[in-house]
C-alpha positions in Angstrom: 34.8 151.5 112.4 37.9 153.4 111.2 41.5 152.2 111.9 42.8 155.8 111.4 44.5 154.9 108.1 41.6 155.8 105.8 42.1 158.7 103.5 39.3 160.7 102.0 40.9 162.0 98.8 39.1 164.2 96.4 40.6 164.7 92.9 40.2 167.9 91.0 41.2 168.6 87.3 43.1 171.8 87.1 43.6 171.7 83.3 43.4 169.0 80.6 44.1 168.5 76.9 42.9 165.6 74.8 43.5 164.2 71.3 41.3 161.7 69.6 42.8 158.8 67.6 41.4 155.7 65.9 37.7 155.2 65.8 36.8 156.1 69.4 40.0 156.4 71.4 41.7 159.3 73.1 44.8 160.3 75.0 44.5 162.9 77.8 47.2 164.9 79.5 45.9 166.6 82.7 47.1 168.5 85.7 45.2 167.3 88.7 45.1 167.9 92.5 44.6 165.3 95.2 43.0 167.1 98.1 42.8 165.4 101.5 42.8 166.3 105.2 46.6 166.0 105.2 47.1 168.5 102.3 47.0 169.0 98.6 49.3 167.4 96.0 49.4 168.4 92.3 50.5 165.8 89.7 50.4 165.2 86.0 48.1 162.4 84.6 48.6 160.7 81.3 45.5 158.6 80.4 44.2 156.5 77.5 40.5 156.0 77.1 37.6 155.5 74.7 34.2 156.8 74.0 31.3 154.4 74.1 28.4 154.4 71.6 26.2 156.3 74.1 28.8 159.1 74.3 30.1 158.2 77.7 33.8 157.9 78.3 35.8 155.2 79.9 39.5 155.2 80.9 41.6 152.1 80.1 44.9 153.1 81.7 46.6 156.0 83.4 49.9 156.9 84.9 50.5 159.7 87.4 53.7 161.7 87.2 55.1 163.9 89.9 54.8 167.6 89.1 58.5 168.2 89.3 60.4 170.4 86.7 63.1 167.8 86.1 60.7 165.0 85.4 58.5 167.2 83.1 61.7 168.3 81.2 62.9 164.7 80.9 59.6 163.5 79.4 59.3 166.4 77.0 62.8 166.0 75.7 62.6 162.2 75.3 59.2 162.0 73.8 60.3 164.5 71.1 63.4 162.3 70.4 61.7 158.9 70.1 
């Protein structure tokens, strides 16, 4: 029985870039879409993960950033300056 608050959200990767570091770790920056009955929202995802011995990948942590020009500019400027 549904209470009307359930959301069926599908996530789509629009574009992604990854860099390996350490033995089996990676960082990934991706543009993603969250698609639901109520609409589509694009966002930027920063994720850290690792590759297992069998070649499968696992994600340890992730942060979603609104796809807003001021926020992207802020991050780009301050990451370069740190």
